N, C-alpha and C positions, 0 to 999 in steps of 0.2 A: 289832471290829477289834483285831488284835494287833500290837504292835511287837515288836522283837527284844530285849526286856529294858529295864527302866527305867533301870538304871545298869549299863553293861557294863564291869565291871572298873575298876581304878584308872586315873586319868589322871595321868601323871607330870608333876610341876611343871617348868616351863621358865623360864629366866631371861630369854630374849629372845623376842620375837614373830617369826613368819615375816615375810618381806618383804611389805608390802602394796602394792597398786596401786589406782588409781582409775579407774572408768568413770563419766564424767560428774562428779557432785559427791559421790559416796559412796565411802568407802574399802572395799577388798575384800582379803581375805587368802585365798590359794589353797591354802597348804600346811599348814594346821593340821590336827591329828588329829581334833578335834571342833569343830564350828561350830554356832552358833545363828543361824538365818536368819529374817528377817521380810520379807514382801512384801505388797502391798496392792492392792485394787481401784482402777481408774482414777479413780473419783470419791470415794475414801475421805476425802479432805481437800479443802475448798474452795480455790479458786485463791488467794484473799487470804491464807489460812492458810499455804499452801505458799510464797507470796512472802515472808511474814514469817519463816518458818523458814529460808529460803535464806540469810539474813544471819547466822545463828548458826554457831558452831563445830560441827565434826562431831559430837562426843559430845553436846553440849547439844541439837543438832538431833535426834539419834536419840532421846534421852530425851523431849523435848517431843513428838516425832511419835508415839511409842508411847503416851504419855498421851492425846493427842488422838484416836488411833484408837479408844479405848474409848468415845468419845462417840457413836459410831454414825452418823457422817456418811455421806451418799450413799445409794444405793439398797439397799445391803447384800444383794447377790445371794447371798452365801454363807450367809445365814440360811435359804435354801430347802434342805430336806433333800436333794433330788435333785442340787443343785449342790454342796453340801458333800461329798456322796458321790463325785462326779466327781473332786474334788481329792484326797481321801484315797485312792481307788482308784488314781489315777495315781501317787501317792507309793509306794504299796505294791507296784506292779507291778515296779519295779526294785530294791526293797529286797532286800538280800542279793546283788545283782549289781553294782551301781554304788556303793552306800552302805548303811550300816546306820542305821536310825531308832531313836533313843533316846526321843524324845518329840515330840508334835505337838499342835496345836490349830487348828481352823478357827473363826475368829470371824466375825461378820456381814460385816465389810468388810476383813479382813486375816487372815494366817496366821502361825504361828510353828512352826518345827521345830528339833530338835537332831539332827544327823546326824554320822556318821563317814564321810567320803568315802574310798573305796578309792583306792589309789595310782595305778591306771591310769585314773582318772576325773577330770574337771574340774568343779569346783563351778559355775563360770559356765555351762558347757554343760548341766549337769544342770538348773539353774534355768531356763535358756532353753527346754529341752525341756519341763519342767513347764508353764511359762506358755504356750508356743505351743500345746501339745496341749489343755490345759484351756480356753484362750480360745476355741478353735473349738467344743469340746463345750458350753461354757456359752452361747456365742452361739446355738447351735442350740436349746438348751433354752429360752432366752428368746424366740427367734423362735416356737417352738411355742406358747409361752404368750402370744403377741401383745405382747411387750415388746421394746424395743430400747434398749440402752445408748447414751447420748449421747457417751461417751468410750470409748477402748479398754478392754477388760475389765480388764487389769492395768496398774498403773504400770510404766514401762519399767525401773526399777532395783529394788534390794533392799538390805537391811542384812545383813551377816554379822559375827558376833563370835567371835573365837578364844577357846576355853575354856582357861583358864590352868592349872587344877589340879582336884583332886577336889571341893573346897569350891565352886568356881565351877561345876562341872558340876552338882552337886546343887541349887545355887541357880537355875541356868538351867532345870532340869527343873521345879522348884517354880514358877518364874515362868510358864513355859508353861502348866502345868496350872491355875494359879490365875487366869489371864486372864479366864475367864468369871465367876469370883467377883468379881474386882476391878471388872469392868464391870457388876455387878449383875444378871447374866443367870441365875445359879443361886446357891444358898446353899452348895453343896458341889461341889468340882471333879469329883468322881466322878459327878455328875448331868449333866454336859455331854456329850451324845452324841457330839459331833464332836471328841473328844479321846482321846489314848492312855491317859488316866486314867479313862475312862468305865467304870462298872460297872453292867451291866443289873440292874434290880430284878425282872425277870420270872423 
């Protein structure tokens, strides 16, 4: 799998963030040039954990959620190669048309991407499209395997973070690529097949 460059030019520093709005309980920013996105499977966190997180402030909730996701809760459907491929293929289908992908990783129960959304495209609509299409494809694959999820495939919301400057951009890419290492799934980020950092040994 190829993305369209690991770091695509310099990101100009900005003194103010674009206006954010909220869908449900998560803040969203539509007009940023580069954004890091996280979304997760429907059972990625137990109900009692989500209830505890709901009482935290937005940034603390995001940090704690991302740490907990690495624990591998839930059925971890994205660990199946055919399901991980559905997600990545769907991202790549509109790459260069609606957005540019700088980095991505598919973890067993969640995903991270860093993208540049084109001016005539909407981040929220892009993510809605990704989740709607892949939910149907994943459900079909699970049905063929005789498995049925007890919850919707994807959690209804997502996190997005505005990239402030070049240093933040490089840190975000490193964070995305190092997710499998942090979770103890591989020793080196280039060994994780479902990542834009993957390097085949064949």
